[in-house]
C-alpha positions in Angstrom: -26.6 7.4 56.6 -27.8 10.3 54.6 -24.6 12.2 55.3 -22.6 9.2 54.2 -24.6 9.0 50.9 -24.1 12.6 50.2 -20.3 12.3 50.9 -20.1 9.3 48.5 -22.0 11.1 45.8 -20.0 14.3 46.1 -16.7 12.3 46.1 -17.7 10.3 43.1 -18.8 13.4 41.2 -15.6 15.3 41.9 -13.6 12.2 40.9 -15.4 12.0 37.6 -15.0 15.7 37.0 -11.2 15.0 36.5 -12.0 12.6 33.6 -13.8 15.3 31.5 -11.7 16.4 28.6 -11.9 19.9 27.3 -10.6 20.7 23.8 -9.8 24.2 22.7 -11.4 25.3 19.4 -9.0 24.5 16.6 -9.1 26.1 13.2 -10.7 24.3 10.3 -7.3 23.8 8.7 -5.7 22.3 11.7 -3.3 19.5 10.6 -3.4 20.6 6.9 0.3 21.2 6.6 1.1 17.8 8.1 -1.3 16.1 5.7 0.2 18.0 2.7 3.7 17.0 3.8 2.7 13.4 4.0 1.1 13.5 0.6 4.2 15.1 -0.9 6.3 12.2 0.3 4.2 9.4 -1.1 5.3 8.2 -4.5 2.8 7.9 -7.3 2.3 4.2 -7.9 1.0 4.9 -11.4 3.9 7.2 -12.4 4.6 7.4 -16.1 8.2 8.1 -17.2 9.4 9.2 -20.6 12.1 6.5 -20.7 14.9 9.1 -20.9 17.3 8.6 -18.0 18.1 11.5 -15.8 21.3 13.4 -16.4 24.2 11.4 -14.9 22.2 8.2 -14.8 24.4 6.4 -17.2 25.3 3.0 -15.8 28.8 2.7 -17.4 29.7 6.2 -16.3 28.6 5.4 -12.7 30.6 2.1 -12.7 33.7 4.0 -13.9 33.3 6.6 -11.1 33.0 3.8 -8.5 36.1 2.1 -9.9 38.1 5.4 -9.8 36.9 5.9 -6.2 37.9 2.4 -5.2 41.4 2.7 -6.8 41.9 6.2 -5.5 42.0 7.9 -8.9 39.1 10.2 -8.5 38.8 13.0 -11.0 38.8 16.4 -9.2 35.7 18.5 -10.1 36.2 21.7 -12.0 35.2 24.9 -10.3 32.1 26.7 -11.6 31.7 30.4 -11.0 28.5 31.6 -9.5 27.0 35.0 -10.0 24.9 34.7 -6.8 26.4 36.3 -3.7 26.1 34.8 -0.3 24.3 37.9 0.9 21.6 37.5 -1.7 21.1 33.8 -0.9 20.0 34.7 2.7 17.8 37.5 1.6 20.1 40.4 2.7 20.6 43.4 0.6 23.7 42.8 -1.6 24.5 46.6 -2.0 
């Protein structure tokens, strides 16, 4: 009976050893970037606005644009020249 008891205890101990979780040491700032990204996406419920609408936020102008789009009379945008080269925009040397 003693051999059977020893076998049961050893089997149970080895079975429980598989349940032990080991966690590697993580830095004190682990998850900081995730928390900052979440905070940046949360709107301020007490936001105070100056009351001046953003550029292009004119309701009559937006309604006119929607009507032109609906009737197929869209005004083509005018080209605006840029002084930034595509090489400079990706960090490459523009010379």
